[in-house]
C-alpha positions as CSV (number, residue, x, y, z in Angstrom):
1,M,72.1,55.2,18.0
2,E,74.2,57.9,17.6
3,L,71.5,60.3,16.2
4,I,70.2,60.0,19.4
5,I,73.1,60.3,21.2
6,G,74.2,62.8,19.5
7,L,70.5,65.0,19.8
8,C,70.7,64.0,23.6
9,A,74.2,65.9,23.5
10,A,72.9,68.9,21.9
11,L,69.6,69.4,24.4
12,S,71.9,68.5,27.2
13,A,74.5,71.5,25.9
14,G,71.4,73.6,25.3
15,I,70.0,73.4,28.7
16,A,73.3,74.3,30.5
17,C,73.3,77.6,27.9
18,G,69.8,78.1,29.3
19,V,70.3,77.6,33.1
20,V,74.0,79.7,32.8
21,G,72.0,82.8,30.7
22,G,69.1,82.5,33.4
23,G,71.4,82.4,36.1
24,I,73.3,85.6,34.5
25,K,69.8,86.9,34.3
26,Y,68.6,86.5,37.2
27,R,71.2,87.7,39.1
28,L,71.0,90.8,37.5
29,N,67.3,91.7,37.9
30,R,67.1,90.7,41.8
31,N,66.1,93.3,43.7
32,R,67.4,94.4,46.9
33,D,64.8,95.6,49.2
34,Y,66.2,93.9,52.7
35,P,68.9,95.5,54.6
36,E,72.1,94.1,54.6
37,E,72.6,94.8,57.7
38,K,69.9,92.9,59.7
39,K,70.3,89.5,58.3
40,A,73.1,87.5,59.5
41,A,76.1,86.2,57.3
42,Y,75.3,82.9,57.6
43,Q,71.4,83.4,56.6
44,R,72.6,84.9,53.2
45,L,74.8,82.0,52.5
46,W,72.1,79.6,53.3
47,K,70.3,80.9,51.3
48,A,72.5,81.9,47.9
49,G,72.9,78.3,48.7
50,S,69.3,77.3,48.4
51,T,69.3,79.4,45.4
52,V,72.3,77.3,43.4
53,M,70.9,73.8,44.9
54,R,67.3,75.0,43.3
55,F,68.8,75.2,40.2
56,A,71.8,72.6,39.6
57,T,69.1,70.1,40.7
58,G,66.5,71.3,38.5
59,T,69.2,71.5,35.3
60,I,70.2,68.1,36.6
61,L,66.5,66.2,36.7
62,A,66.2,67.8,33.3
63,L,69.1,66.2,31.8
64,G,68.1,62.8,33.7
65,L,64.9,63.1,31.7
66,I,66.8,63.6,28.5
67,W,68.7,61.1,28.9
68,C,67.0,58.4,30.1
69,A,64.6,59.1,27.5
70,G,66.9,58.8,24.8
71,F,68.3,55.3,26.4
72,L,64.5,54.0,25.8
73,V,64.7,55.1,22.4
74,V,67.6,53.3,21.9
75,G,66.6,50.5,23.5
76,A,63.2,50.0,21.7
77,L,65.1,50.8,18.7
78,Y,67.9,48.7,18.8
79,P,67.3,45.6,20.9
80,D,70.5,44.5,21.0
81,Q,71.4,47.3,22.9
82,A,68.5,46.9,25.4
83,D,70.7,46.4,28.3
84,Y,73.0,48.5,27.8
85,A,70.4,50.9,27.6
86,N,68.5,49.4,30.7
87,N,71.9,49.5,32.3
88,M,72.6,53.1,31.7
89,S,69.0,54.2,32.6
90,E,69.3,52.5,36.1
91,L,72.6,54.1,37.1
92,I,71.2,58.2,35.9
93,V,67.8,57.5,38.2
94,G,70.4,56.1,41.0
95,V,72.4,59.4,40.4
96,L,69.2,61.9,40.3
97,T,67.8,60.4,43.9
98,V,71.3,61.2,45.3
99,V,71.2,64.5,44.4
100,S,67.2,64.9,45.1
101,I,68.0,63.1,48.5
102,M,70.7,66.0,48.7
103,F,68.7,69.2,47.9
104,A,66.1,67.7,50.3
105,F,68.3,67.6,52.9
106,Y,69.8,71.2,52.6
107,E,66.4,72.5,52.2
108,F,65.1,70.7,55.7
109,V,68.3,71.7,57.7
110,R,68.3,75.2,56.3
111,R,64.4,75.8,57.1
112,K,64.6,74.4,60.7
């Protein structure tokens, strides 16, 4: 069980480092073809917020997939830990649902 948890933690750390590296690369390589004067300040803020929310939501969903799969394996390999694994997976899915709803609402308001 500790091996599976360690594997999930290592994958989580790898995803976190990859997202940070990708964000830095995105920030350094983006094109600025639009004139700043023609954009309102709140539109830029919403667009930046949308980018951050997209990366954050994608990262959280990827981490949730890894941890739910890890707890699925824990439940399959260690029947005495099946209730624990099931409860943790349900908790993760609940958090992912809330995060997805928040992102969908943010995008709905931004495009309105």
